C-alpha positions as CSV (number, residue, x, y, z in Angstrom):
1,X,178.7,30.4,-63.2
2,X,178.1,32.8,-60.5
3,X,177.8,36.5,-61.7
4,X,180.7,39.0,-61.0
5,X,178.6,41.3,-58.9
6,X,177.4,38.3,-56.7
7,X,180.8,37.3,-56.4
8,X,182.0,40.7,-54.9
9,X,179.0,41.0,-52.6
10,X,180.1,37.6,-51.3
11,X,183.7,38.4,-51.0
12,X,182.6,41.6,-49.1
13,X,180.4,39.6,-46.9
14,X,183.5,37.3,-45.8
15,X,185.7,40.3,-45.2
16,X,183.1,41.4,-42.9
17,X,182.7,38.2,-41.1
18,X,186.5,37.2,-41.1
19,X,188.6,40.0,-41.7
20,X,192.2,38.9,-42.1
21,X,192.9,36.1,-40.0
22,X,196.6,35.3,-39.5
23,X,196.5,31.8,-40.8
24,X,195.3,32.5,-43.9
25,X,198.0,32.8,-46.8
26,X,197.6,36.3,-48.1
27,X,198.5,37.4,-51.8
28,X,200.0,40.7,-50.5
29,X,202.5,38.6,-48.7
30,X,203.4,36.6,-51.8
31,X,203.3,39.9,-53.9
32,X,205.9,41.5,-51.3
33,X,208.1,38.5,-51.3
34,X,208.4,38.5,-55.2
35,X,209.0,42.0,-55.3
36,X,211.8,42.0,-52.7
37,X,213.4,38.9,-54.3
38,X,213.4,40.5,-57.7
39,X,215.2,43.7,-56.8
40,X,218.6,42.2,-56.5
41,X,218.5,40.6,-59.7
42,X,217.1,43.1,-61.7
43,X,219.8,45.7,-60.1
44,X,222.4,43.2,-61.5
45,X,221.0,42.4,-64.7
46,X,220.1,46.2,-65.6
47,X,222.5,49.0,-65.1
48,X,219.9,51.6,-65.5
49,X,217.9,51.7,-62.1
50,X,215.0,53.6,-63.4
51,X,214.7,51.0,-66.3
52,X,215.3,48.0,-63.7
53,X,212.4,49.5,-61.7
54,X,210.1,49.5,-64.6
55,X,210.9,46.0,-65.4
56,X,210.3,45.2,-61.9
57,X,206.7,46.6,-62.1
58,X,206.0,44.7,-65.4
59,X,207.2,41.4,-63.6
60,X,205.5,41.8,-60.5
61,X,202.2,43.0,-61.7
62,X,202.2,40.7,-64.6
63,X,203.3,37.6,-62.7
64,X,200.6,38.4,-60.2
65,X,197.8,38.7,-62.8
66,X,199.1,35.4,-64.5
67,X,199.2,33.4,-61.3
68,X,195.7,34.6,-60.6
69,X,194.4,33.6,-64.1
70,X,196.0,30.2,-63.7
71,X,194.2,29.7,-60.5
72,X,190.6,30.6,-61.5
73,X,191.4,28.8,-65.1
74,X,192.6,25.5,-63.3
75,X,189.7,25.6,-60.7
76,X,187.2,26.3,-63.3
77,X,188.5,23.2,-65.3
78,X,188.0,21.0,-62.2
79,X,184.3,22.3,-61.8
80,X,182.6,25.7,-62.4
81,X,181.6,26.0,-58.7
82,X,185.3,25.7,-57.8
83,X,186.2,28.6,-60.2
84,X,183.7,30.7,-58.6
85,X,184.9,29.7,-55.1
86,X,188.4,30.6,-56.0
87,X,187.2,33.9,-57.5
88,X,185.5,35.0,-54.3
89,X,188.6,34.0,-52.3
90,X,190.8,36.1,-54.1
91,X,188.3,39.0,-54.3
92,X,188.0,38.5,-50.4
93,X,191.7,38.8,-50.0
94,X,192.1,42.2,-51.8
95,X,189.3,43.7,-49.4
96,X,190.8,45.0,-46.3
97,X,188.0,46.9,-44.6
98,X,187.4,44.7,-41.5
99,X,191.3,44.4,-40.8
100,X,191.5,48.3,-40.8
101,X,188.3,48.5,-38.7
102,X,190.0,46.1,-36.2
103,X,193.4,47.9,-35.9
104,X,191.9,51.2,-35.6
105,X,189.5,50.0,-32.8
106,X,192.7,48.4,-31.3
107,X,194.0,52.0,-30.8
108,X,190.7,53.7,-30.0
109,X,190.1,51.3,-27.0
110,X,193.1,51.8,-25.0
111,X,193.1,55.6,-25.6
112,X,189.4,55.7,-24.7
113,X,190.5,54.1,-21.3
114,X,193.3,56.1,-20.5
115,X,196.0,53.7,-21.6
116,X,198.3,56.0,-23.5
117,X,201.2,53.4,-23.7
118,X,199.2,50.7,-25.2
119,X,197.5,52.9,-27.6
120,X,201.1,54.4,-28.8
121,X,202.1,50.8,-29.3
122,X,199.0,49.7,-31.1
123,X,199.3,52.9,-33.5
124,X,202.9,51.9,-34.3
125,X,201.2,49.1,-36.1
126,X,199.2,51.4,-38.4
127,X,201.8,54.0,-39.2
128,X,205.7,54.2,-39.9
129,X,206.2,57.1,-37.6
130,X,207.8,57.1,-34.4
131,X,205.0,56.7,-31.5
132,X,206.8,56.5,-28.3
133,X,206.4,60.0,-27.3
134,X,202.9,60.8,-28.7
135,X,200.3,62.4,-26.6
136,X,196.7,61.7,-27.0
137,X,195.9,64.1,-30.1
138,X,198.9,62.7,-32.0
139,X,197.9,59.2,-31.3
140,X,194.7,60.2,-32.5
141,X,195.9,62.0,-35.5
142,X,198.0,59.2,-36.7
143,X,195.3,56.7,-36.5
144,X,192.8,59.1,-38.4
145,X,195.3,59.7,-41.1
146,X,196.0,56.0,-41.5
147,X,192.3,55.0,-41.7
148,X,191.7,58.0,-44.1
149,X,194.3,57.0,-46.4
150,X,193.8,53.4,-46.1
151,X,190.0,53.8,-46.8
152,X,191.3,54.3,-50.3
153,X,194.2,51.6,-50.6
154,X,192.4,48.8,-48.7
155,X,188.8,49.3,-49.4
156,X,187.6,51.2,-52.2
157,X,190.2,51.1,-54.7
158,X,190.4,47.4,-54.8
159,X,186.6,47.2,-54.7
160,X,186.1,49.7,-57.8
161,X,188.9,47.5,-59.6
162,X,187.1,44.5,-58.9
163,X,183.9,45.8,-60.2
164,X,185.9,47.0,-63.3
165,X,188.2,43.8,-63.9
166,X,186.8,41.1,-61.5
167,X,189.5,39.0,-59.4
168,X,192.3,39.9,-61.8
169,X,191.5,43.6,-61.6
170,X,191.7,43.6,-57.9
171,X,194.8,41.4,-57.9
172,X,196.5,43.6,-60.3
173,X,195.3,46.9,-58.2
174,X,197.0,45.1,-54.8
175,X,200.3,44.2,-56.9
176,X,200.4,47.8,-57.7
177,X,199.7,48.9,-54.3
178,X,202.3,46.6,-52.5
179,X,205.0,47.7,-55.2
180,X,204.5,51.3,-54.0
181,X,204.8,50.1,-50.4
182,X,207.8,48.1,-51.2
183,X,209.9,50.6,-53.4
184,X,207.9,53.9,-53.8
185,X,210.3,55.7,-51.3
186,X,212.0,59.2,-52.1
187,X,215.3,58.2,-50.5
188,X,218.5,57.4,-52.4
189,X,217.9,53.8,-52.9
190,X,214.6,54.0,-54.4
191,X,214.5,57.4,-56.0
192,X,215.1,55.8,-59.4
193,X,214.4,52.2,-59.1
194,X,211.1,53.1,-57.3
195,X,210.0,55.7,-59.6
196,X,207.7,53.6,-61.7
197,X,206.1,51.8,-58.7
198,X,205.2,55.1,-57.2
199,X,203.9,56.7,-60.6
200,X,201.8,53.7,-61.3
201,X,200.5,53.8,-58.0
202,X,199.6,57.3,-58.4
203,X,197.9,56.6,-61.7
204,X,195.9,53.6,-60.3
205,X,194.5,55.6,-57.5
206,X,193.8,58.8,-59.5
207,X,190.1,58.4,-59.7
208,X,189.4,56.1,-56.7
209,X,190.9,58.6,-54.3
210,X,188.9,61.6,-55.6
211,X,185.6,59.5,-55.7
212,X,186.3,58.0,-52.4
213,X,187.0,61.9,-51.0
214,X,183.9,63.0,-52.6
215,X,181.8,60.3,-51.2
216,X,182.8,61.5,-47.5
217,X,180.6,64.4,-48.0
218,X,177.1,62.1,-48.1
219,X,178.8,59.9,-45.6
220,X,179.2,62.8,-43.2
221,X,175.9,64.0,-43.7
222,X,174.4,60.6,-43.1
223,X,176.3,60.1,-39.7
224,X,175.6,63.8,-38.7
225,X,178.9,65.3,-38.8
226,X,180.0,68.2,-40.9
227,X,179.4,67.6,-44.4
228,X,179.8,71.3,-45.5
229,X,183.0,71.6,-43.8
230,X,184.2,68.3,-45.5
231,X,183.6,70.0,-48.8
232,X,185.1,73.2,-47.8
233,X,188.5,71.6,-46.6
234,X,188.5,69.2,-49.4
235,X,188.6,72.0,-51.7
236,X,191.0,73.8,-50.0
237,X,193.5,71.5,-48.6
238,X,193.3,68.2,-50.7
239,X,197.1,69.2,-52.4
240,X,198.4,69.5,-49.0
241,X,200.0,66.3,-48.8
242,X,203.3,64.6,-50.4
243,X,200.9,62.1,-52.5
244,X,198.7,63.6,-55.1
245,X,196.3,61.3,-53.9
246,X,196.6,60.8,-50.0
247,X,195.7,64.1,-49.4
248,X,192.2,64.0,-51.2
249,X,190.9,61.7,-48.6
250,X,192.5,63.0,-45.7
251,X,191.3,66.7,-46.4
252,X,187.8,65.7,-46.8
253,X,188.0,63.7,-43.4
254,X,189.5,66.4,-41.5
255,X,186.9,68.6,-42.7
256,X,184.2,66.1,-41.6
257,X,185.6,65.8,-37.8
258,X,186.4,69.4,-37.8
259,X,189.8,68.5,-37.1
260,X,193.6,69.5,-38.4
261,X,195.7,66.9,-39.7
262,X,199.1,67.0,-41.0
263,X,202.2,68.6,-39.0
264,X,205.4,67.1,-37.7
265,X,206.0,63.6,-37.8
266,X,209.0,61.7,-36.6
267,X,210.8,59.0,-38.5
268,X,213.8,57.3,-36.8
269,X,214.4,60.5,-34.9
270,X,214.3,62.6,-37.6
271,X,211.4,65.1,-37.8
272,X,209.4,65.2,-41.1
273,X,207.0,68.5,-41.6
274,X,203.6,68.2,-43.6
275,X,201.2,71.1,-44.6
276,X,198.3,71.2,-42.4
277,X,194.8,70.1,-43.6
278,X,191.7,71.0,-41.9
279,X,191.1,73.8,-39.2
280,X,191.3,72.8,-35.4
281,X,187.8,73.6,-34.6
282,X,187.9,70.4,-32.2
283,X,190.9,69.0,-30.3
284,X,191.7,65.5,-31.5
285,X,190.4,62.9,-29.1
286,X,189.9,59.3,-29.2
287,X,186.2,59.6,-30.5
288,X,187.7,61.0,-33.7
289,X,189.2,57.5,-34.4
290,X,185.8,56.0,-34.0
291,X,184.2,58.4,-36.2
292,X,186.7,57.9,-39.0
293,X,186.0,54.4,-38.8
294,X,182.3,54.8,-39.3
295,X,183.0,57.2,-42.3
296,X,185.2,54.5,-43.7
297,X,182.2,51.9,-43.5
298,X,179.9,54.2,-45.0
299,X,182.1,55.4,-47.9
300,X,182.8,51.8,-48.3
301,X,179.2,51.0,-48.7
302,X,178.4,53.9,-50.9
303,X,181.1,52.7,-53.1
304,X,179.9,49.0,-53.2
305,X,176.4,50.5,-54.1
306,X,177.9,52.7,-57.0
307,X,180.2,50.0,-58.3
308,X,178.5,46.8,-57.7
309,X,175.0,48.5,-58.9
310,X,177.0,49.8,-62.2
311,X,178.2,46.4,-62.7
312,X,174.6,45.0,-62.3
313,X,173.2,47.3,-64.9
314,X,176.1,46.6,-67.4
315,X,175.9,42.8,-66.9
């Protein structure tokens, strides 16, 4: 049997080489389908929407973990190598670093070439805000904010959960994250039903978000960016965000790049204002997207060094 740390390293390598091919079935799609299909039934069966939402969390996270367990055990019964292969594939599907890299560069390239219309369309695949009227600075801000926040959700957090709990730990994290993306909205429909999904996601990301943000500082040093400013802005502005975790990494990245994030976003034509993070020492430009991606990779590598190294030491 291949040790867990080797399974994780091989999964990271697969993600680096292959990314997220569209032809490959992805667990997140299945988790999202299960969550959406469960909502109507649970609302009918349970009158209290908050309680129904709690049951949805238990059902979706439990089902995801149980299915993963069944796949691993079933494959291992056929042959130990088959069990290892399934474990590596499950881990691989939980990491989204290459995919985030590709989506961010798909915004950077046309923006760098002066094709603002194409950059606006590409950034709309990364963010939920309206993008049709964004200028270069706002397209850049949208991309940098997305790369920063997804560095936790798609890269370092699933990696840390994999180091703690193997493929099942990573799958459980992806289920929690997907539930938050599906139900964790503060609107009339989901304020009660999505309460448990949002709170569990906050709890799951509590440590990964802060560790990732702190790792931005040595990463900025290695990339010859601005580590001192990253620490200063992280300490000052990390709570200037609707999410208790999202602001941690965004503040650190804003400081490392010497830019200002946050401000006014538009959703379906309605403005939404967020507090600023960082100081506008440099105007937001396309190159900041590239720098944010470089920070993402280096922070991911440092996280792997810590997580996999710790796993190797404890066995």
